[in-house]
C-alpha positions, 0 to 999 in steps of 0.5 A: 730940596729944602731942609728946616731945623726945628727944636723938639717940645719935649726933650729940647733936641734941634732935628732937621726935616724936609721943609714941606713936612715942616707942619707935620714933623713935631717931634724928633724921636717916635720916643718923644711922640708916645711921651707927648701921648701919654701927657694928652692922655693924663690931661684928658682925665676928669679931676673928679675921677680916681686914678 
């Protein structure tokens, strides 16, 4: 099995994943995944709508 090192785009932590899932493994933890999803949800809100 081959492994690769990646850097989490949310927290900057380095983590190791299997080479065959490299493209799918973007975040180091579920917490970082949830933060990413929350940020994407904020971007989808129209500037014309009040929050």
